[in-house]
C-alpha positions in Angstrom: 156.7 82.6 77.8 153.4 84.6 77.9 153.4 87.1 75.6 149.0 89.1 76.7 147.6 91.3 73.5 144.5 92.7 74.2 141.9 93.4 72.3 138.3 95.0 72.9 136.3 92.5 70.6 132.6 93.1 72.0 130.7 94.9 74.8 127.8 93.8 76.5 125.4 94.7 79.8 124.3 92.5 81.9 122.0 93.3 83.9 122.3 90.0 87.2 118.3 88.7 88.2 118.2 90.7 91.2 118.8 94.1 89.4 121.6 95.0 91.5 123.9 94.4 89.3 125.3 95.3 85.3 127.8 94.3 84.4 129.2 95.5 80.5 131.3 92.2 79.8 134.2 93.5 76.8 135.6 90.5 75.9 139.1 90.8 75.3 142.0 88.0 73.9 146.0 87.3 74.5 147.9 85.7 72.2 149.6 82.3 74.6 152.8 80.9 73.0 151.0 80.8 69.6 147.5 80.7 70.4 144.7 83.0 71.1 142.5 82.6 74.1 139.1 85.2 74.9 138.6 85.9 78.3 136.2 88.2 79.9 136.4 91.5 81.9 133.7 93.1 83.7 133.4 95.8 86.3 129.6 97.7 87.6 131.8 100.1 89.2 132.8 99.1 92.3 133.2 95.6 91.4 135.2 93.5 88.0 134.9 90.1 87.3 137.3 88.2 84.6 136.4 84.7 82.6 137.4 82.6 80.2 135.2 80.3 78.9 136.2 76.8 77.7 137.3 77.1 73.4 134.1 76.7 71.3 132.3 78.6 73.4 129.9 81.8 72.8 128.9 83.9 76.1 125.5 85.5 76.0 123.2 87.3 77.9 119.5 86.8 78.0 117.0 87.0 80.2 119.3 88.9 82.2 122.4 86.0 83.0 125.2 85.1 81.3 124.8 81.5 79.7 128.0 79.7 78.3 127.3 78.0 75.2 129.1 75.8 72.9 129.0 74.9 69.0 128.4 71.2 69.6 125.4 70.8 71.4 125.9 68.1 73.2 128.2 70.0 76.0 125.3 70.9 77.4 124.9 74.6 78.5 126.9 77.2 81.3 124.3 79.6 83.0 126.1 82.0 85.5 123.6 83.4 88.1 124.1 87.0 90.5 121.2 86.0 93.1 120.0 88.0 96.4 122.0 85.7 99.3 119.5 85.8 101.8 119.7 82.9 102.9 122.5 82.5 106.2 123.0 79.3 106.9 126.1 77.6 106.5 127.3 74.6 103.5 127.6 72.5 106.7 125.8 69.0 107.0 123.0 71.2 108.9 122.4 73.3 106.7 122.1 71.3 103.2 119.0 71.0 103.8 118.0 74.5 103.1 120.9 74.8 100.5 119.2 71.4 98.9 115.9 72.9 98.7 116.7 76.7 97.7 119.1 74.7 94.4 115.8 72.6 94.1 113.9 76.3 93.5 116.9 77.3 90.4 115.6 74.3 88.3 113.2 74.4 85.0 109.2 74.5 86.6 108.2 72.6 85.0 110.6 69.6 85.8 108.9 66.1 86.8 110.8 63.3 88.8 113.3 65.8 90.3 115.5 63.8 92.1 119.2 64.9 94.0 122.4 62.2 92.7 125.0 64.5 94.7 125.0 66.4 96.7 128.9 68.2 98.0 129.1 70.7 101.3 132.8 70.8 100.7 133.2 71.0 97.3 136.3 74.0 96.2 137.7 76.8 97.5 136.3 79.7 94.9 138.8 83.0 95.9 139.1 80.8 99.4 135.3 81.1 100.2 133.6 77.2 100.5 131.0 76.6 98.2 128.2 73.5 97.6 126.9 71.3 94.8 124.3 70.2 94.6 123.3 67.6 91.6 119.6 66.7 89.9 117.5 64.7 87.8 114.7 65.6 86.4 112.5 65.5 83.5 110.5 66.0 80.9 108.2 64.0 78.0 110.3 62.2 75.8 113.6 63.3 77.6 116.3 63.7 80.9 118.1 66.0 82.5 120.8 66.4 85.0 121.8 69.8 86.3 124.7 70.6 88.3 124.6 73.2 90.4 127.2 75.0 92.1 126.7 78.3 95.6 128.6 80.6 96.6 129.0 82.8 98.6 130.9 85.9 97.9 129.9 89.2 100.0 126.6 90.3 99.7 125.7 87.9 96.7 125.3 84.4 96.3 126.2 83.1 92.5 124.9 80.0 91.2 127.1 79.1 88.6 124.7 76.1 86.1 125.7 73.3 84.4 122.6 71.1 82.0 122.8 68.4 80.0 121.1 66.2 78.6 121.7 63.1 81.2 123.2 60.8 78.5 124.8 63.9 77.8 125.8 65.6 81.1 129.6 64.3 81.8 131.1 65.4 78.6 130.8 69.1 79.3 131.5 68.4 82.7 135.0 69.1 83.0 134.4 72.3 80.1 131.8 73.6 83.8 134.4 72.8 86.4 137.1 75.2 84.2 134.8 77.8 84.2 134.4 78.1 87.6 137.9 78.2 88.0 138.6 80.1 85.2 136.2 83.2 87.5 138.2 86.2 88.7 136.0 89.2 91.2 137.7 92.2 92.5 
């Protein structure tokens, strides 16, 4: 039996990259069989989003983006952005070239040696809507990175879930990234 005990611990205001969405995030907790679990709920007055970060990860707001960072930096970083949904291509084989180019624009501007290592136009259904995943490797002098970008069109918005880590540590945080995506609920 789950006992839900809610307490508000913190409030953050999020302005997403298109400047149209201002969400007030409140961290709450609930008790699940003796374990205190954290989750965040936010609303812009019209829409509500709830998500549960992986255990040991903290939510912060930087440069208008939601960022999840672990205590163990070897696990990378998760970022969630809401972008203007101007691209009309579908997540199908013909549209994937356009989506790949769009996803590349979400890499750091100074990235070198950019390569697409994986793309999946049928990544997972989020609230019964399709999403696509793009994985890139890229480098900076002295370090190679890998980034997974999951794009999901929701109504008028395009939501980008982004996981970045060093290439050698990428697999360690991939499961936490996927659990974060699965935990997101919009109303």
